[in-house]
C-alpha positions, 0 to 999 in steps of 0.5 A: 341137350338131348341132341348133343348127347345123341351126337356124342353117342353116335360119334363114339359108336362110329369110331369105336376102336379109336374111342376105346384106344384113346380111353386106354391111353388115358387109363394108362396115363392115369395109372402112371400118375397115381403110381408117382403122385398119389399117396396115403395120408395116415395123419387124422389131424389133416382131415380138418382145415389148418385155418380153424382156430382149434387147429391153429392151437393144435399146430402151435402146440405140436410145434412147441412140444413135438415130443408128444407127437408120433408116439408109441406109449408102453404101459408097464404094470407089475406086482411091485413098483420096483419090478415095474420100474426095473422092467421099464428101464430094461425096455428103454435100454433095449429100444435105445439100442435099436436105432433102426426102429426107434428114434428115442425112448424114455421114462417121463418119471425118472431124473434128479427132479423125481429121485433126489428132489421129488419129496419137495413136490409132495404137499406139506402134510403128505411129506410130514406123514412120510417122514413120520413113517420113516421115523417109526421104521428107524429101529428097523432101518439100521440093522437092514442097512448094516446087513442088507441081506436075508440075514439082516432081514431075519435079524430085524425080525429078532429085534421085534421079538425082543421088543415084544418080550422085554417091553411088550412092544405093540407091533400094530404099526408094522402090521402091513409090512410084516404081512407083506413079508409073510406073504413073500416068505410063503411064496418062497416056501411054496417054491415061487420066490417073489421079490419083496417090495421095499418101497412099499415097506419103507415108504413110497417115493414121489415117482411111485405110480398108482397101481404100480404103473410106469410109462415108456415113451418111444418115437418110432422110425416111420415108413411114410410110404406105408399105410401103417408107417409105425408097424415095423417099430410096433412089431419090434416093440412086441418082440422086446416086450416078450424077451423081458425077464419079468414079463416072461415070469408073468410078474410084469405086463407091458401093453402099448398104445399111442397115436402111431399104434392107433393110426396103424391099427385103424388103417390095418383094419381098413385093409384087413380082409379087403381082398376077400370082401372085394372078391365077394363084391365083384362076384355079387356085382357080376350076379346082379348084372347077369340078372339085370342084363342076361348077356356077357356081351353087355356085362363085360362092356359095363365092367370095363367102363367102370374100371376105366372110369375108376382109374381116370378118377384115380388119376384126377385125384393124383393131379389135383389133391395128391393124397387119400385120407382115412375117409377119401380112401373109400372113394373107389367103393363109392364110385363103383356103387354109384357109377354102375347105376348109369351103365345099368340104366343105359344098357337096360334101356338099350335092351328095351329098345332092341325089342323093336329095333334090330339095328344096334346103331339106331338102338343106341341113338334111341337109347340116348334120346330116352335115357341120356338126359336122365342119366345126365341129370342123375350124374350131375345131381350125384356130383353136386351131392359130393361136391357140396362138401368141397367148400367145408372145413372138414377136409377129409370129406371135402377131398372125398367130395372133390374126388368122387364128385368129379368121378361122377362126371367122369363116369357120365362121360365114360357111360356116354362114350366108352360104353357105346363104343364097347357095345359096338365092339362086343355087338350084343344079340337082339332082345326077345324077352320082356325087360320089365319087372315081373308083376310090376303092372299089378303093383302099379295098379295096387298103388293107384287104388290105395294112393290116399292110404299110402300117402297117409302111411308115408306122412306118419313115417315122415313125422316119425322121421322128423322126430328121429332126425331131431333126436339122432345122436352125434358121437363126437369121440373119434376113438369110437370109430376104432376097434375097442378090442385092439391092444392100443384101444384096450390100453388107452381105455384102461388109461382113461379110467384114471383122470391122471392118464385120461387122453382127453386133457386140456392144454393152456399156454400162459406167460409166466409161473405167476399166471400159471399159479393163479390159473391153477387155483381157479381151475382146481375149484371147477367140479369138472377138473380132477387135476392141474399140472404145469411148470409151477407144479415142479417149482413149489412155493413152500420149499423152505419149510419142506427143506427144514423138515428134510434137514431134521430127518437127515440128522436122525435117519442118515446115520442109520442108512449107511451100508458097508461095501462088499456085502455078500449073499449068505450061503444056504446053510447060513440062511437055514441056520438064521431061519432056525434062530428067528423061529426060536425067537418068535416061539419065545414070544408066541404066547404074547402074540395075537392069534392073527399076528403076522409074526405067527404067519412068518413063523409058519412060512419059515418052518416050510422054507427051512426044509426046502432045497438049497437052490430054492433057499438061495433064490429066496434069499436073493428075492427077499432083498433084491430091491433093498439096496436100491431103496436104501440108496433112494432114501439117502438121495431123497433126504438130500433134496436141493431147492428147485428153481425154474432155472435148474429144472432138468432139460427133459422136464423143462421142454415138457412144460415151457415153450421156447419163448418162455411161456408156461404149459398148463395141463388140465385133466377131467374127472371121471364124470366129465369123460362122457360126451356130455361131460366132456362138453361141460369140461371144455366149457368150464375151462374155456370160461376161465381160459378162452384160448385153451386147446388140447385133445378135449377141445379138439374132440368137441371142436371137431364135432362142431366142425363136422356138424357145421360141414353137414349143415353147409353141405346139405344146404349147398347140395340142395340148392345145387340139385334144385338148380340142376333139376330146374335147368333141365326139367324146366318145370317147378312141379316136376323138380318139386316132386323129385325134391319132396321124394328126396325129403321123404328118403332123408326122413326115412333114413333118420328113422331107420338109423334111430331104430337101428341104434346108430349115431352120426360120426365123422365117417358115416356123415358122408351118407348125406350127399350120397343120399341126395345123389342116389335119391335124385338119380332114381327119382329123376328116371320115374319123373321124366318117364311120367313127363313123357306119358309113361304111367307105369312105374314098377312095371317099367324098364326103368324100374328094373334098372333102378332095382338092379342099380340099387342091388349093385350099389348095395353090394358096394356099400355092403363091402364097407359095412363089413369092414374091420374098421368101425368108421368105414363099417358105420359108413357102409351101414348107414349107406345101406339104410339110406339106400333102403330108404331111397328105394322105399321112397322111389318105389312107394312114395313117388308113384302115389304122389304122381298118381295123386296129381294126375288121372291114371291112364295105363301106358301103351308101352313101358319106359 
């Protein structure tokens, strides 16, 4: 093989211009292919094989319920439920009026099911309690309905005072609504009129959300050619939000999240600061190359070779795969960090040869004989590390493995052909300086003298590494690779605190409503389950009794809820006069009121409001009853509820809970305790013990983690076998191959130890450090072992050590650019790669030399290698 490598180098040298021209044509063709055929896939679901059972469920669910895919979710929160709902409606209308940015927009909690028939969805005890509350409020409802203005409200207070005066009425049942009224009046008196929540006063509806939260679901128009396909729609959503009246008045807030927003933020984080980090990496790379080679005539050919190999790899990716994903997009950084090692090894060894050989052609041949086979072994071993992921179901890393694995082969070809041709064209000067690292020989002697002690130290570190590898945590949650400070993540985490809106649900499909009810009963008994929803939830079984309750309430309440038409708001003068009358009525019963009575607080607020300006008085009158007519309409509609059947469910509800072939969708939500990684495992196991075919985000999270771990194990085994075969075929010596592999094992254990000490965990992004560890470790170790085979017993004092050190620095610079990424997944990949690189260097420069010294008597080499 050495002879073939030398012939290839010599051929490229003799036809330097032709070789360079051919590569230039190939690079131009690759750029054209990449421009036309290479895209970026921003869908993280595609990073796993579609043949996996959990992916099959995910695909089926997406096919049956496409409305839940590619969503922007606006989360609307306000001081009152009415303000929140009104703002949500305004947001829906404005988004629907902008078809350029939004396909559709809707609120999932509106429609006849919730507004007319919603009381039938309440448990019977809750419905009875609500009706009793309305009955208690009936004496107040009549006057309010007859005059739904501020005057009617003050008249209602007067009726209360009459009850206290004439019958000593106990107002404790009205304490909460009266206190809310007092607070609203005080705000108005202070010049900040705030709407009164009549829903909270007269009884909540079934659609009222906890903490006054409402959701708006939007399907944005996506630009699939962009790394952030939903960014334009998200920007437009933010513009709409800022223009909403109650948002501008700081009464309502609107945040957003959803799969599209999360994906856009993640890809934005990858590209954010990429120009600065790339420039910084290039400058550092140039510095390391200068320190290693000391000549621009050597550095420029290396950089041209790197760029040429990178573009050829890009062309290969365009032809074979046609896309880059969230992980494989990092191939460029990894390529530069690893491929530069081959070029540095070649040029440093060339410098060494030229210390004694002035003829460049002969020096290139000698360099080929000395280092060509070493570089070949290193490149093939690194390629094996990458390609080991190709057969796995973790498609995201498998595609990276294929692209980068072939990229290593292309880098090898470029190093043995294009680089020698460019070196001839640039014709570097003769070498006169020593190439080895300063102090290297002394370090070698020191390691030889203390080889046993150093072996003991590495044995202890290895045992600590074994413990670290066993206990190193695996983070299965893909959200933990997102920026927790981005708005989509902050919003999502806020939703996760409530089981009703937690994103890690489980979805189940069953044949019919009867099976759904049976399964719901079983699932609700599980301690890990917070709630279960299905189509059966919206078709309750005990509707007859509830309709009887509502019928009785209709007879008693509906007559008092009728409002006359054409009601006008009072003038400031009329309102001021009514305030004076009401204050007089309160004063008439002052002695009978407890010291903390809300009526006393109302009197104090009215006293101040009475002296305010007409403009503020007019705004206050409107704010007090702003939502009263709407609440009266809602009550009238709710009391006229009609029976709910599977057949008359609204289309919007039916499409969320029925498949097209009639199966019923069940959604299971975890308790707060089941939202940790361990809790999520228990939640999935408990539900799948009852419903083995269950899927959904919780199952996907756990199953994807299992897929990643299996890919990790499978790729590690394949890489180890492939690298062992390569080493045995080329080294043809079991002991030499064993030395390389043992040093590789020490590198892996040190990596685990360093990661554990740094508090890191393995995730779906940084797991790629495994094959890279194998590839880089083998590359560095092979250089020393093959030198040792030829009788060169200096390690740190050799030219190879200089090349390895500066290769590590350039590789570390590339990995460091990943560690500085704004994307947490990429950053974790870069950080673990840096730790892995440090472990490889420690094993290569520390463990491998003493291991080899222990196997053969040390004889100082006559020269450096």
